[in-house]
NUVEXGU-137490 format. One line per 5 residues: number of its first residue (from 1); for each residue x, y, z of N, C-alpha, C. Coordinates in steps of 0.05 Angstrom, whole numbers, always signed. Atoms other than C-alpha are relative to their C-alpha. Last residue first. Example, Ala and Ser with C-alpha at 12.3 -4.5 7.8 and 13.67 -1.06 7.14 Angstrom:
% residues 2
2	-16 -24 -1 +273 -21 +143 -15 +22 +14  +18 -24 +0 +246 -90 +156 +18 +24 +0
END
This chain:
% residues 419
419	-22 -18 -4 -1208 -131 -213 -5 +19 +22  +8 -27 -6 -1259 -187 -203 +24 +18 +4  -19 -10 -20 -1237 -250 -237 -7 +30 +5  +2 -29 -6 -1292 -287 -273 +19 +7 +22  -9 -4 -27 -1274 -353 -305 -1 +30 +6
414	-17 -24 -5 -1316 -364 -366 +8 +1 +29  +12 -19 -20 -1341 -434 -377 +19 +23 +4  -13 -4 -26 -1324 -475 -438 -15 +20 +17  -26 +13 -3 -1346 -468 -510 +12 +7 +27  -1 +21 -21 -1420 -453 -507 +26 -13 +4
409	+4 -9 -27 -1421 -385 -541 +2 -22 +21  +23 +14 -12 -1390 -409 -605 -3 +7 +29  -8 +20 -19 -1342 -356 -631 -25 -13 +11  -4 +25 +14 -1364 -320 -695 +8 -22 +20  +26 +13 +3 -1394 -262 -655 +2 -26 -15
404	+10 +10 -26 -1324 -245 -632 -26 -15 -3  -13 +25 -6 -1295 -240 -702 -11 -12 +26  +6 +20 +21 -1346 -189 -724 +12 -27 +7  +28 +9 -6 -1339 -152 -657 -8 -21 -20  -1 +16 -24 -1263 -150 -666 -28 -10 +7
399	-9 +27 +7 -1274 -127 -738 +1 -18 +25  +19 +21 -6 -1318 -69 -717 +10 -28 -5  -13 +26 -8 -1278 -4 -717 -22 -20 +6  -11 +16 +21 -1290 +64 -749 +13 -25 +9  +21 +13 +15 -1338 +102 -704 +10 -20 -21
394	+18 -19 +10 -1283 +114 -657 -22 -14 -15  +19 -8 -21 -1236 +74 -614 -18 +22 -9  +14 -25 +7 -1182 +75 -667 -19 +9 +21  +23 +6 +16 -1139 +24 -630 -14 +26 -7  +18 -22 +5 -1069 +28 -600 -23 -8 -19
389	+3 -2 +29 -1041 -39 -576 -19 +23 -6  +20 -18 +10 -1013 -41 -505 +0 +1 -31  -10 -25 +10 -971 -102 -489 -23 +17 -12  -8 +1 +28 -1008 -156 -451 +9 +28 -9  +10 -22 +16 -1007 -147 -375 +9 -3 -29
384	-16 -4 +25 -1000 -206 -328 -13 +22 -16  -25 +16 -3 -1021 -216 -255 +18 +3 -25  +2 +26 +13 -1072 -159 -260 +27 -15 +2  -7 +1 +29 -1064 -103 -210 -4 -29 -11  -28 -3 +9 -1099 -99 -143 +3 -1 -30
379	-13 +25 +8 -1172 -88 -126 +28 +6 -9  +15 +23 -9 -1213 -35 -89 +14 -27 -6  -4 +2 -29 -1164 +23 -96 -13 -26 +11  -29 +4 -4 -1160 +13 -172 +6 -4 +30  -6 +28 +6 -1236 +3 -176 +30 -6 +5
374	+14 +17 -19 -1248 +69 -141 +7 -29 -4  -15 -3 -25 -1195 +105 -183 -13 -18 +22  -25 +14 +4 -1228 +78 -247 +17 +1 +26  +6 +29 -1 -1298 +98 -223 +27 -15 -3  +6 +7 -27 -1274 +169 -207 -5 -30 +2
369	-24 -3 -17 -1240 +177 -274 -5 -9 +28  -18 +23 +6 -1300 +148 -312 +26 +2 +17  +11 +24 -13 -1346 +197 -276 +17 -25 -6  -5 -2 -29 -1300 +254 -295 -11 -24 +14  -28 +6 -5 -1300 +233 -368 +6 +0 +29
364	-4 +28 +5 -1376 +231 -370 +29 -8 +6  +13 +15 -22 -1381 +299 -337 +4 -30 -4  -17 -2 -24 -1330 +328 -386 -12 -15 +23  -24 +18 +4 -1369 +301 -446 +18 +1 +25  +8 +29 +0 -1434 +332 -420 +24 -18 -2
359	+9 +5 -27 -1403 +400 -403 -8 -30 +3  -25 +5 -15 -1367 +397 -470 -6 -4 +30  -14 +23 +10 -1432 +389 -509 +24 -7 +17  +13 +25 -11 -1469 +438 -465 +13 -25 -9  -18 +12 -21 -1419 +494 -482 -11 -26 +11
354	-22 +15 +12 -1458 +508 -546 +19 -13 +19  -12 -13 +23 -1521 +527 -507 +24 -16 -11  -23 -16 -8 -1537 +503 -437 +13 +15 -23  +3 -12 -27 -1606 +471 -441 +22 +21 +5  +26 -15 -1 -1610 +455 -515 -3 +15 +26
349	-4 -25 +15 -1536 +437 -514 -25 +16 -1  -16 -18 -16 -1548 +387 -458 +5 +26 -14  +17 -10 -21 -1604 +355 -498 +15 +20 +18  +18 -20 +12 -1558 +349 -557 -19 +12 +20  -16 -24 +3 -1506 +316 -512 -17 +22 -14
344	-4 -12 -27 -1558 +265 -490 +16 +26 -2  +26 -11 -10 -1582 +252 -562 +4 +13 +27  +9 -24 +14 -1511 +247 -589 -26 +12 +10  -16 -24 -4 -1488 +200 -534 -10 +25 -14  +14 -19 -17 -1545 +150 -536 +15 +26 +3
339	+29 -3 +8 -1522 +108 -596 -13 +22 +16  +1 -17 +24 -1447 +120 -585 -29 +4 -9  -5 -28 -6 -1451 +95 -514 -3 +18 -24  +22 -9 -17 -1485 +30 -535 +4 +30 +7  +23 -5 +16 -1435 +22 -591 -24 +10 +16
334	-5 -25 +15 -1375 +30 -546 -25 +7 -16  +2 -22 -19 -1404 -23 -500 +4 +27 -13  +29 -2 -6 -1414 -69 -560 -5 +22 +20  +12 -15 +22 -1343 -53 -581 -30 +2 +3  -8 -28 -3 -1318 -75 -513 -13 +17 -22
329	+16 -12 -22 -1359 -139 -516 +7 +29 +3  +27 -4 +9 -1329 -155 -584 -18 +12 +21  +0 -23 +17 -1258 -143 -560 -29 +5 -10  -5 -25 -16 -1268 -190 -502 -3 +24 -17  +25 -4 -15 -1299 -244 -547 +3 +25 +18
324	+19 -11 +18 -1240 -236 -594 -27 +6 +14  -7 -28 +7 -1190 -245 -538 -21 +13 -18  +25 -12 +10 -1224 -308 -511 +5 +30 -7  +10 +16 +22 -1164 -354 -499 -25 +12 -12  -18 -2 +23 -1128 -302 -457 -9 -16 -24
319	-10 +27 +6 -1189 -298 -411 +18 +2 -25  +17 +18 +15 -1198 -224 -393 +14 -27 -4  +16 +17 -17 -1163 -187 -337 -16 -21 -14  -16 +7 -23 -1106 -152 -374 -15 -22 +17  -16 +23 +7 -1148 -155 -437 +19 -9 +22
314	+17 +23 +2 -1199 -109 -406 +15 -26 -7  +6 +9 -27 -1144 -61 -386 -18 -25 +0  -24 +13 -12 -1117 -58 -457 -6 -10 +28  -4 +27 +12 -1187 -46 -485 +25 -14 +12  +21 +17 -11 -1200 +11 -435 +4 -29 -12
309	-8 +6 -28 -1133 +43 -454 -20 -19 +13  -23 +18 +0 -1150 +38 -528 +9 -8 +28  +8 +26 +9 -1219 +67 -517 +23 -20 -1  +15 +15 -21 -1195 +124 -474 -8 -28 -9  -17 +22 -11 -1140 +148 -521 -17 -18 +18
304	-1 +22 +18 -1188 +190 -564 +19 -22 +8  +26 +14 +2 -1206 +236 -507 +2 -25 -17  +7 +16 -24 -1134 +254 -491 -25 -16 -3  -23 +15 -9 -1102 +281 -555 -6 -19 +23  -4 +24 +15 -1170 +299 -582 +23 -17 +9
299	+22 +18 -7 -1183 +349 -526 +4 -27 -14  -7 +11 -26 -1115 +381 -537 -21 -20 +10  -23 +18 +3 -1130 +389 -611 +7 -13 +27  +9 +24 +13 -1199 +418 -597 +22 -21 -3  +16 +15 -19 -1171 +467 -547 -10 -26 -12
294	-19 +12 -19 -1117 +489 -596 -15 -17 +21  -14 +21 +14 -1170 +499 -650 +20 -14 +19  +18 +23 +3 -1213 +538 -602 +13 -24 -14  +2 +12 -27 -1154 +582 -583 -20 -24 +0  -24 +15 -6 -1138 +595 -656 -1 -14 +27
289	+3 +28 +9 -1210 +615 -670 +24 -17 +8  -11 +4 +26 -1205 +677 -627 +0 -29 -8  -29 -7 +2 -1251 +679 -567 +9 -4 -29  -4 -11 +27 -1327 +682 -568 +29 +8 -4  -13 -26 +0 -1329 +675 -492 +5 +12 -27
284	+17 -21 -11 -1380 +619 -488 +12 +28 -2  +22 -4 +19 -1342 +573 -536 -20 +21 +11  -8 -14 +25 -1279 +584 -496 -23 +5 -18  -4 -28 -6 -1310 +567 -428 +7 +15 -26  +26 -11 -8 -1338 +501 -452 +2 +30 +5
279	+15 -4 +24 -1272 +487 -487 -28 +12 +6  -12 -22 +15 -1233 +497 -423 -16 +7 -25  +6 -24 -15 -1280 +453 -383 +11 +25 -14  +28 -6 +4 -1276 +400 -437 -8 +25 +15  +2 -11 +27 -1200 +403 -435 -29 +7 -7
274	-12 -27 -1 -1202 +394 -359 -2 +14 -28  +19 -17 -14 -1250 +335 -366 +10 +29 +1  +22 -5 +18 -1205 +303 -418 -20 +19 +13  -10 -19 +21 -1145 +311 -373 -22 +7 -20  -2 -26 -13 -1184 +278 -316 +9 +21 -20
269	+28 -10 -3 -1203 +221 -363 +0 +27 +14  +10 -9 +26 -1131 +212 -386 -28 +11 +2  -16 -24 +8 -1107 +209 -314 -10 +11 -26  +9 -22 -17 -1163 +161 -293 +14 +26 -8  +27 -6 +10 -1146 +115 -352 -11 +24 +16
264	-5 -15 +25 -1073 +120 -330 -27 +7 -13  -9 -27 -8 -1093 +101 -259 +5 +17 -25  +23 -15 -7 -1133 +42 -287 +7 +29 +9  +13 -11 +23 -1071 +17 -322 -25 +17 +7  +28 +11 -1 -1029 +8 -260 -17 +14 -21
259	+14 -4 -26 -959 +29 -281 -28 -10 -2  -19 -1 -22 -909 +8 -335 -13 +3 +27  -14 +26 -2 -954 -16 -392 +18 -1 +25  +18 +20 -12 -1000 +43 -378 +12 -28 +1  +2 -6 -29 -942 +91 -391 -18 -21 +14
254	-25 +10 -12 -930 +56 -458 +0 +5 +30  +0 +30 +1 -1002 +66 -478 +24 -11 +14  +17 +9 -22 -1001 +138 -455 -1 -30 +1  -11 -8 -27 -940 +152 -499 -17 -9 +23  -23 +16 -8 -967 +110 -558 +11 +8 +27
249	+7 +28 -1 -1037 +140 -564 +24 -17 +10  -6 +12 -26 -1015 +210 -544 -7 -30 +1  -24 -10 -14 -1009 +244 -612 +7 -16 +24  -24 +15 +6 -1056 +206 -659 +23 +5 +20  +2 +27 -10 -1121 +230 -629 +24 -17 -5
244	-13 +1 -26 -1100 +301 -643 +0 -27 +13  -28 +5 +4 -1118 +287 -715 +16 +0 +26  -3 +28 +9 -1191 +280 -695 +30 -6 -3  +7 +19 -21 -1193 +343 -653 +6 -28 -8  -19 -2 -21 -1155 +386 -703 -6 -20 +22
239	-25 +13 +9 -1198 +362 -761 +21 +0 +22  +3 +29 -1 -1262 +379 -724 +26 -15 -7  +5 +7 -28 -1241 +451 -711 -2 -31 +3  -26 +1 -13 -1211 +457 -781 -3 -8 +29  -15 +22 +11 -1278 +438 -812 +27 -3 +14
234	+11 +25 -12 -1314 +485 -765 +15 -24 -10  -11 +2 -27 -1268 +541 -787 -10 -24 +15  -28 +7 +3 -1286 +529 -860 +14 -4 +27  -1 +27 +9 -1360 +530 -844 +29 -10 -2  +10 +3 +27 -1353 +594 -803 +2 -30 -8
229	-19 +8 +20 -1345 +593 -728 -13 -2 -27  -6 -21 +19 -1392 +634 -684 +20 -7 -21  -21 -16 -12 -1396 +591 -621 +9 +22 -20  +13 -18 -19 -1463 +565 -647 +21 +18 +14  +16 -20 +15 -1425 +537 -707 -14 +20 +19
224	-18 -19 +13 -1373 +504 -663 -15 +21 -15  -11 -16 -22 -1427 +471 -620 +19 +22 -11  +21 -19 -8 -1463 +449 -683 +10 +18 +23  +4 -21 +20 -1400 +418 -713 -21 +21 +8  -22 -19 +0 -1384 +382 -647 -4 +22 -21
219	+9 -25 -10 -1453 +350 -645 +21 +21 +1  +26 -8 +11 -1440 +290 -690 -9 +27 +9  +3 +2 +29 -1366 +275 -683 -26 +12 -10  -18 -20 +13 -1359 +302 -612 -3 -1 -30  +10 -27 -4 -1420 +265 -587 +17 +21 -13
214	+22 -3 +18 -1397 +200 -619 -12 +28 +3  -9 -2 +28 -1330 +206 -585 -23 +6 -19  -16 -24 +5 -1355 +222 -515 +6 +4 -30  +15 -24 -6 -1411 +171 -508 +14 +26 -9  +21 -2 +19 -1372 +117 -544 -17 +25 +4
209	-13 -9 +25 -1310 +130 -502 -21 +3 -22  -5 -28 -2 -1354 +125 -440 +13 +11 -25  +26 -13 +3 -1379 +57 -464 +3 +31 +3  +8 +1 +28 -1308 +33 -475 -26 +14 -4  -18 -18 +14 -1289 +56 -405 -6 +1 -30
204	+11 -27 -3 -1351 +22 -378 +18 +22 -12  +26 -2 +14 -1327 -44 -407 -11 +28 +1  -3 +3 +29 -1254 -37 -388 -26 +4 -15  -13 -25 +10 -1269 -9 -319 +4 -2 -30  +20 -22 +2 -1318 -66 -306 +11 +26 -10
199	-13 -26 +2 -1264 -118 -324 -22 +22 -2  -29 +2 -3 -1279 -191 -306 +13 +28 +0  -8 +9 -26 -1353 -182 -293 +30 +0 +5  +10 -20 -19 -1367 -139 -354 +8 -8 +29  -19 -22 +1 -1324 -185 -396 -7 +21 +20
194	-26 +8 -11 -1363 -246 -375 +21 +22 +1  -2 +2 -29 -1429 -210 -384 +27 -9 +11  -12 -24 -12 -1419 -188 -456 +6 -5 +29  +7 -2 -28 -1432 -252 -496 +15 +23 +13  -18 -18 -15 -1434 -253 -572 -10 +1 +29
189	+10 -20 -18 -1466 -312 -608 +21 +17 +14  +10 +11 -25 -1438 -348 -669 -9 +22 +19  +4 -17 -24 -1422 -332 -741 -10 -16 +24  +28 +1 -10 -1393 -381 -793 -3 +17 +25  +3 +17 -23 -1327 -357 -823 -28 +0 +10
184	+17 -9 -22 -1315 -327 -892 -1 -21 +22  +25 +15 -2 -1254 -346 -934 -17 +10 +23  +1 +22 -19 -1202 -292 -944 -27 -14 -1  +14 -7 -25 -1199 -250 -1008 -1 -24 +18  +21 +18 -7 -1146 -267 -1060 -13 +8 +27
179	-4 +14 -25 -1105 -207 -1082 -24 -18 +7  -5 +28 +8 -1114 -188 -1155 +6 -17 +25  -23 +14 -13 -1146 -122 -1136 +2 -29 -10  -22 +5 +19 -1190 -87 -1188 +23 -16 +12  +10 +16 +22 -1255 -91 -1148 +22 -7 -20
174	+6 +27 -9 -1219 -68 -1085 -9 -18 -23  -24 +15 -8 -1186 -8 -1118 -6 -29 +8  -18 +6 +22 -1250 +14 -1155 +25 -16 +9  +3 +27 +10 -1302 +10 -1099 +23 -9 -19  -14 +18 -18 -1277 +72 -1064 -2 -29 -8
169	-28 +4 +9 -1298 +111 -1125 +15 -19 +18  +0 +18 +23 -1371 +100 -1106 +28 -6 -10  +9 +27 -8 -1364 +128 -1036 +2 -19 -24  -23 +11 -14 -1325 +187 -1065 -6 -28 +10  -20 +8 +20 -1380 +201 -1116 +24 -14 +14
164	+9 +23 +15 -1434 +200 -1062 +21 -10 -20  +0 +23 -18 -1395 +246 -1017 -8 -25 -15  -28 +8 -4 -1380 +294 -1075 +1 -24 +19  -9 +15 +23 -1454 +295 -1093 +29 -10 +3  +15 +25 +0 -1473 +314 -1023 +8 -17 -23
159	-13 +18 -19 -1418 +366 -1023 -14 -26 +3  -24 +11 +12 -1446 +396 -1087 +14 -19 +19  +2 +29 +6 -1516 +403 -1059 +25 -12 -10  +4 +9 +28 -1516 +471 -1026 -2 -30 -2  +28 -5 +7 -1525 +495 -954 -7 -8 -28
154	+16 +22 -9 -1459 +463 -934 -30 +3 -6  +19 -9 -21 -1425 +515 -979 -16 -24 +10  +25 -11 +8 -1366 +487 -1019 -17 +7 +24  +2 -2 +29 -1294 +462 -1019 -26 +14 -9  -9 -27 +8 -1281 +477 -945 -4 +4 -31
149	+23 -18 -4 -1322 +416 -926 +7 +28 -9  +16 +0 +25 -1266 +374 -957 -24 +18 +3  -9 -22 +17 -1223 +395 -898 -15 +1 -26  +13 -25 -8 -1264 +352 -851 +8 +23 -18  +27 -2 +12 -1243 +290 -890 -14 +26 +7
144	-2 -15 +25 -1171 +304 -870 -27 +3 -14  -8 -28 -5 -1187 +283 -799 +1 +17 -25  +22 -14 -13 -1228 +220 -814 +7 +30 +4  +23 -1 +18 -1176 +196 -865 -23 +16 +12  -6 -18 +22 -1115 +215 -823 -24 +3 -19
139	-1 -27 -10 -1144 +183 -761 +5 +20 -22  +25 -8 -14 -1167 +118 -792 +0 +29 +8  +20 -6 +21 -1108 +115 -841 -26 +8 +13  -7 -26 +11 -1061 +119 -781 -20 +8 -22  +8 -21 -20 -1097 +62 -747 +6 +28 -10
134	+29 -2 +0 -1092 +19 -810 -9 +21 +20  +8 -14 +24 -1018 +33 -816 -30 +4 -1  -8 -28 -5 -1009 +13 -743 -7 +17 -25  +20 -13 -16 -1050 -50 -756 +7 +29 +6  +25 -2 +16 -1005 -71 -814 -21 +15 +16
129	-4 -21 +21 -941 -55 -776 -26 +4 -16  -2 -26 -13 -964 -94 -714 +3 +22 -21  +28 -8 -8 -986 -153 -757 +0 +27 +13  +7 -27 +10 -918 -156 -791 -27 +10 +8  -23 -18 +1 -882 -214 -757 -6 +28 -10
124	-9 -7 -27 -946 -250 -737 +23 +20 +0  -14 +22 -13 -974 -248 -807 +11 +10 +27  -23 -8 -15 -1027 -202 -837 +12 -24 +14  -24 -1 +17 -1072 -232 -890 +25 +8 +15  -5 +26 +12 -1129 -255 -845 +26 +0 -16
119	-9 +19 -20 -1125 -194 -800 +6 -27 -12  -26 -8 -10 -1128 -146 -859 +11 -21 +20  -19 +4 +21 -1186 -182 -891 +28 +6 +9  -3 +29 +1 -1225 -184 -826 +20 -8 -21  -17 +9 -22 -1211 -110 -818 +4 -30 +1
114	-28 -11 +0 -1234 -89 -887 +17 -13 +22  -16 +10 +22 -1295 -134 -894 +29 +8 +2  -3 +29 -4 -1321 -119 -825 +17 -12 -22  -21 +3 -19 -1307 -45 -837 +5 -29 +7  -25 -7 +13 -1349 -46 -900 +24 -3 +19
109	-7 +22 +18 -1405 -82 -864 +26 +5 -15  -9 +22 -16 -1403 -31 -808 +8 -24 -17  -28 -6 -8 -1405 +25 -859 +10 -23 +17  -17 +4 +23 -1468 -6 -890 +30 +4 +7  +0 +29 +5 -1504 -12 -823 +20 -6 -23
104	-15 +13 -22 -1485 +59 -805 +3 -30 -5  -28 -6 +4 -1508 +85 -873 +17 -13 +21  -10 +16 +22 -1574 +48 -866 +30 +5 -5  -2 +28 -10 -1585 +78 -797 +11 -18 -22  -24 +1 -17 -1568 +147 -825 +4 -29 +12
99	-23 +0 +17 -1619 +136 -880 +26 -1 +16  -3 +26 +12 -1672 +116 -830 +24 -2 -18  -6 +19 -21 -1662 +178 -788 +5 -28 -12  -28 -3 -6 -1660 +220 -851 +10 -18 +22  -15 +12 +22 -1727 +192 -872 +30 +2 +6
94	+5 +28 -1 -1758 +209 -804 +16 -15 -22  -15 +13 -22 -1726 +277 -801 -3 -30 +2  +18 +11 -19 -1751 +294 -871 +15 -13 +23  -8 -10 -27 -1717 +334 -925 -22 -8 +20  +22 -4 -19 -1727 +293 -989 +12 +9 +27
89	+26 +0 +13 -1684 +291 -1052 -23 +7 +19  +5 -23 +16 -1617 +313 -1024 -29 +2 -10  +2 -23 -18 -1617 +262 -968 -6 +26 -16  +27 +0 -11 -1632 +210 -1020 -4 +22 +20  +19 -9 +21 -1569 +228 -1058 -28 +1 +10
84	-2 -30 +4 -1526 +225 -995 -20 +10 -21  +12 -16 -22 -1555 +155 -980 +3 +30 -3  +27 -10 +7 -1541 +123 -1048 -10 +19 +21  -4 -22 +19 -1465 +117 -1036 -27 +11 -9  -6 -25 -14 -1480 +76 -973 +3 +24 -19
79	+22 -8 -16 -1515 +22 -1013 +5 +26 +14  +22 -10 +17 -1463 +18 -1067 -23 +10 +16  -9 -25 +11 -1407 +12 -1016 -21 +13 -18  +1 -20 -21 -1445 -42 -978 +9 +28 -10  +27 -4 -9 -1458 -85 -1039 -2 +23 +19
74	+15 -14 +21 -1389 -76 -1069 -29 +6 +8  -10 -28 +1 -1355 -94 -1004 -15 +16 -21  +13 -14 -23 -1400 -155 -999 +10 +29 +1  +28 -6 +7 -1379 -176 -1069 -14 +15 +23  -1 -20 +21 -1305 -171 -1050 -28 +8 -8
69	-9 -26 -8 -1311 -205 -982 -3 +21 -22  -29 -5 -1 -1353 -265 -1000 +7 +29 +4  -10 -9 +27 -1425 -274 -1023 +30 +4 -1  +14 +10 +23 -1459 -313 -967 +13 +6 -26  -1 +29 +1 -1411 -305 -909 -13 -12 -25
64	-27 +8 +7 -1401 -231 -923 +2 -31 -3  -4 -6 +28 -1476 -221 -924 +28 -8 -9  +15 +20 +15 -1483 -257 -857 +3 +5 -30  -17 +23 +5 -1427 -214 -828 -14 -22 -16  -11 -3 +27 -1473 -154 -838 +19 -23 -6
59	+15 +14 +20 -1513 -179 -777 +12 +2 -29  +10 +27 -7 -1471 -165 -716 -11 -14 -24  -22 +16 -9 -1427 -106 -737 -8 -28 +7  -15 +10 +22 -1486 -81 -777 +24 -17 +8  +14 +23 +12 -1530 -76 -717 +16 -12 -23
54	+1 +22 -20 -1480 -33 -679 -14 -24 -12  -27 +11 -2 -1464 +10 -740 +0 -24 +20  -6 +16 +24 -1538 +19 -755 +27 -13 +2  +17 +23 -2 -1551 +42 -684 +5 -19 -23  -13 +19 -17 -1490 +85 -691 -17 -23 +7
49	-23 +12 +14 -1518 +121 -751 +12 -22 +17  +9 +24 +13 -1583 +131 -712 +22 -14 -16  -6 +24 -16 -1544 +179 -668 -10 -26 -12  -28 +7 +4 -1545 +232 -722 +7 -25 +16  -5 +8 +28 -1621 +232 -725 +29 -9 -4
44	+13 +26 +5 -1629 +231 -649 +5 -9 -28  -15 +21 -14 -1577 +286 -638 -12 -28 -5  -26 +3 +14 -1609 +329 -691 +16 -23 +13  +7 +17 +23 -1677 +317 -658 +25 -5 -17  +4 +28 -10 -1649 +343 -592 -6 -18 -23
39	-26 +12 -8 -1621 +405 -628 -3 -29 +10  -7 -6 -28 -1687 +422 -663 +26 -16 +8  +5 +21 -18 -1684 +413 -740 +7 +9 +29  +17 -7 -22 -1687 +478 -778 -7 -22 +19  +27 +7 +7 -1660 +456 -846 -20 +5 +23
34	+9 -19 +21 -1596 +495 -833 -29 -6 -8  +5 -25 -13 -1587 +456 -768 -11 +21 -20  +24 +3 -16 -1596 +390 -804 -7 +26 +15  +24 -3 +17 -1546 +414 -856 -26 -3 +16  +5 -28 +6 -1491 +424 -804 -25 +4 -16
29	+5 -13 -26 -1496 +353 -777 -6 +30 -4  +27 +4 -7 -1503 +328 -849 -7 +12 +27  +17 -15 +18 -1438 +360 -870 -29 -3 +9  -1 -28 -9 -1401 +333 -809 -19 +17 -17  +10 -1 -27 -1423 +261 -824 -1 +29 +10
24	+29 +0 +1 -1412 +271 -899 -13 +1 +28  +10 -25 +10 -1340 +292 -891 -30 +1 +1  -7 -22 -18 -1322 +234 -847 -11 +27 -8  +17 +2 -23 -1360 +184 -890 +5 +22 +21  +28 -5 +7 -1330 +206 -956 -17 +0 +26
19	+2 -27 +10 -1258 +211 -931 -29 +7 -5  -2 -18 -23 -1265 +148 -890 -2 +29 -8  +25 +3 -15 -1290 +109 -951 +0 +20 +24  +21 -16 +15 -1232 +136 -992 -27 -1 +15  -6 -29 -4 -1183 +110 -939 -20 +18 -14
14	+8 -7 -27 -1217 +42 -940 +5 +29 +6  +29 -1 +0 -1210 +36 -1015 -11 +9 +27  +7 -23 +16 -1136 +54 -1010 -30 +3 -1  -4 -23 -17 -1127 +4 -953 -7 +26 -15  +20 +0 -21 -1157 -51 -995 +2 +24 +17
9	+26 -6 +13 -1115 -34 -1056 -22 +2 +21  +1 -28 +7 -1051 -31 -1014 -28 +8 -12  +24 -12 -12 -1063 -98 -981 -4 +29 -8  +24 +14 +10 -1015 -135 -1026 -26 +11 +10  +5 -9 +27 -963 -82 -1011 -24 -14 -12
4	+11 -26 -2 -970 -98 -937 -6 +12 -28  +28 +2 -6 -960 -172 -951 -14 +27 +3  +16 +11 +22 -895 -156 -987 -29 -2 +7  +20 -19 +10 -868 -107 -934 -18 -12 -22
END
């Protein structure tokens, strides 16, 4: 546990970042509605965060290479702490779009620093324990962050100040740490096509996870609000969904180690579709809050496993010597889905009301299920299957992409195996 104790300061800073970012994302989603933004525009504004996250995962590494991990952490944390204050000063869809993009870029930089630091310091005998703790912090941080919304009215300014303060406080543990930061690595190009050819289910599964997860994070608060939930109930609704993501990660992962993984992806996707259908019906019926919370929890149990399962399948078929390139391509797919998901789900909500979010997410999950079953029937199983490793599969992961873009694109030829 020695190396884990050495990473305590870093993990504490990261946990504070998740508290601030998770709370502020939901707060801003609610505030855009209070400011009178149309639903499609809300999806566009909130989706710009994922554009920044995608760009930051590629280009923020340059800052880390120039100034080192600790200084880069300070730069990105300071930058993201400014954005809640600027949101308070000027109410403008254009400005808020830009600020969300900056926040996404900064958060990607912070995740790059955190995950590359963790992977550099973890050793083979404790890497699983370190990454498991990291995954738990992801879900607990993002889930408990929703409860901070219960401290004040989203229509006021105190929650904006709280978000900025928490972002700033996250600097303290890292800046005071006595642990030596890892050395930066030179960046290189990222290639997606080899992974797409080797594992179409893995790539499109990651993209579907981006569509679904980003839509839930950004448009879920509005769907719950339109269903009649109060601000405190909305916080609980989001928290139940995110914390539900912890429950079935390991059970479904172990099941996918035993049977054909694409069938497990199809099973989780069908379950997600059924949960979405139930939630779409519940939000239209104005039922008791407890049923919505149960539906959100059930949804999270299944929907948040899709990225991990897709990643495991992609690694079944990917080149064992290009693991980071595979992970980077998957996160690129996730990012593409996360960018367009909020806008598409917002459009569905404009047409169908609060149930539109879950109709959209359910349709995406159903298409993934059908595609997975088609590919499973079309091709056999992989010759070897690496052990399943649970991953956050949300807006909080980019180290694999950071590491992937550091590999030289011209090293050898990719062998494409059609699953």
